[in-house]
C-alpha positions in Angstrom: 22.4 -2.6 19.0 19.0 -1.9 20.6 16.5 -4.7 21.1 14.3 -3.3 18.3 17.3 -3.1 15.9 18.2 -6.7 16.8 14.6 -7.8 16.0 14.7 -5.9 12.7 17.9 -7.6 11.8 16.5 -11.1 12.6 13.4 -10.4 10.5 15.7 -9.2 7.6 17.7 -12.4 7.8 14.5 -14.4 7.6 13.4 -12.2 4.7 16.6 -12.9 2.8 16.2 -16.6 3.3 12.6 -16.4 2.1 13.6 -14.5 -1.1 16.3 -17.1 -2.0 14.0 -20.1 -1.3 11.1 -18.5 -3.2 13.3 -17.9 -6.3 12.8 -14.1 -6.1 16.5 -13.1 -6.3 16.0 -11.5 -9.7 13.7 -8.9 -8.2 16.2 -8.0 -5.5 19.1 -8.0 -8.0 17.2 -5.6 -10.3 17.1 -3.1 -7.4 20.8 -3.7 -6.7 21.7 -2.9 -10.3 19.9 0.5 -10.4 21.9 3.6 -10.9 20.1 6.8 -10.1 22.5 9.0 -12.2 21.9 7.0 -15.4 18.1 6.4 -15.5 16.7 6.8 -19.1 13.6 8.2 -20.6 12.1 4.8 -21.3 12.9 3.8 -17.7 11.2 6.9 -16.3 8.1 6.4 -18.4 7.9 2.7 -17.5 8.3 3.3 -13.8 5.8 6.2 -13.8 3.3 3.9 -15.5 4.0 1.1 -13.0 3.6 3.2 -9.9 0.5 5.0 -11.3 -1.2 1.7 -12.1 -0.2 0.1 -8.8 -1.7 2.9 -6.7 -4.8 1.4 -5.1 -4.4 -1.9 -6.9 -2.6 -5.2 -6.0 0.8 -5.4 -7.6 -0.1 -8.9 -9.0 -3.1 -7.4 -10.8 -1.0 -4.8 -12.6 1.8 -7.3 -13.3 -0.6 -9.5 -15.3 -1.5 -6.6 -17.6 1.7 -4.7 -17.7 3.4 -6.3 -20.7 0.3 -5.6 -22.8 0.0 -2.1 -21.5 3.7 -1.5 -22.3 3.1 -2.7 -25.9 0.2 -0.3 -26.2 2.5 2.6 -25.2 5.2 1.7 -27.7 7.2 -0.1 -25.0 8.0 3.3 -23.5 10.3 4.2 -26.5 9.8 7.9 -26.1 7.5 10.5 -24.5 7.1 12.2 -27.9 5.7 9.0 -29.5 3.2 8.4 -26.7 2.2 12.1 -26.7 1.5 12.0 -30.5 -0.6 8.9 -30.2 -2.1 9.2 -26.7 -5.7 8.4 -27.6 -4.6 5.3 -29.5 -2.5 4.2 -26.5 -5.3 4.5 -24.1 -7.9 2.8 -26.3 -5.6 -0.2 -26.9 -4.7 -0.5 -23.2 -8.3 -0.4 -22.0 -8.7 -4.0 -23.3 -6.6 -5.2 -20.4 -6.8 -2.5 -17.8 -10.1 -0.7 -17.5 -9.1 2.4 -15.6 -9.2 5.2 -18.2 -8.1 7.9 -15.7 -4.9 6.1 -14.9 -4.2 5.3 -18.5 -4.7 8.9 -19.5 -2.4 10.0 -16.6 0.4 8.0 -18.3 -0.1 10.1 -21.5 -0.1 13.2 -19.3 3.3 12.2 -17.9 4.6 11.8 -21.5 3.3 15.2 -22.3 5.2 16.7 -19.3 8.4 14.9 -20.1 8.3 15.8 -23.8 7.4 19.5 -23.1 10.2 19.9 -20.6 12.8 17.9 -22.5 14.0 14.7 -20.9 17.6 15.8 -20.3 16.5 19.0 -18.6 13.9 17.2 -16.5 16.5 14.6 -15.5 18.8 17.3 -14.1 15.9 18.7 -12.0 15.0 15.2 -10.7 18.6 14.4 -9.8 18.8 17.7 -7.8 15.5 17.2 -5.9 13.9 13.8 -6.8 11.0 13.9 -4.3 9.8 17.4 -5.2 10.1 16.9 -8.9 8.7 13.4 -9.2 5.7 14.5 -7.1 4.7 16.9 -9.9 3.5 14.0 -12.0 -0.2 12.9 -11.9 -1.2 10.2 -9.4 2.2 10.6 -7.7 1.5 11.5 -4.1 3.5 11.8 -0.8 3.7 8.0 -0.4 3.9 6.8 -4.0 6.7 9.3 -4.8 9.0 7.2 -2.6 8.1 4.1 -4.6 8.8 5.9 -7.9 12.1 7.4 -6.6 13.3 4.0 -5.4 12.4 2.4 -8.8 14.5 4.9 -10.8 17.5 4.3 -8.5 17.3 6.8 -5.7 18.5 5.1 -2.5 15.4 5.6 -0.4 12.7 3.4 1.3 9.0 3.6 0.6 6.7 4.1 3.7 4.5 1.2 2.7 2.0 0.0 5.3 3.9 -3.2 5.8 7.1 -1.4 6.5 5.4 1.3 8.6 4.0 -1.4 10.9 7.4 -3.2 11.1 9.2 0.0 11.9 6.8 0.8 14.7 7.0 -2.7 16.1 10.8 -2.5 16.2 10.7 0.9 17.9 11.7 3.1 14.9 10.1 6.4 14.2 10.3 6.0 10.4 10.7 3.4 7.7 13.8 5.3 6.5 15.5 4.9 9.9 14.7 1.2 10.0 16.1 0.6 6.4 19.1 2.8 6.9 20.1 0.9 10.1 19.8 -2.5 8.4 21.6 -1.2 5.4 24.6 -0.2 7.6 24.6 -3.6 9.2 24.4 -5.6 6.0 26.1 -3.4 3.4 23.0 -3.4 1.2 21.6 -0.2 -0.4 18.6 1.2 1.5 16.3 0.5 -1.6 17.5 -3.1 -1.5 16.7 -3.5 2.2 13.3 -2.0 1.4 12.4 -4.5 -1.4 13.6 -7.5 0.7 11.5 -6.5 3.7 8.5 -5.5 1.5 8.4 -8.7 -0.6 8.7 -10.9 2.5 6.1 -9.0 4.5 3.7 -8.7 1.6 3.9 -12.5 1.1 3.9 -13.3 4.8 1.9 -10.6 6.6 2.0 -12.4 9.9 5.8 -12.4 10.0 6.1 -9.2 11.9 
């Protein structure tokens, strides 16, 4: 094991201890339980909305409003329902999240899913998740990894915290960093990602 890999493993061990002590195990266990092959239409809608809203905003800001936003979009029951009542969804959600462009982007996602048909779209996403998911509005070359991870794809997101950590440990990418730690620990890559991310987001000096 290289010196950088050893440092990464030590930081990961500290991150796991922090997660447990802070009572954040449920967040990690949620990622452990994801199954990319079986994501549902409500799950895709919800995760699209989450990633779109989080782009450029603090996660804590979105989290405070997300339950209300979900209610405004029929708790992500179906793309067809959101598509049919898009203006109503946006107007209702504006009372807690005042970014109309993002709220309308969620309706646009529902339009795309309903037009394509979820089962057909799911097959396309399973074949090429990064290319297909990046077709949705507000989903760019960085946020697409967040979305892919949240629907169960075993990838890591090149978030600024993890990019810095990877560079400090001598890795040329976040993927290589998380894949190495995953091999050492038996965790999925996406689980290594969330453990690192949560620890570093809460403790930015820990690198």
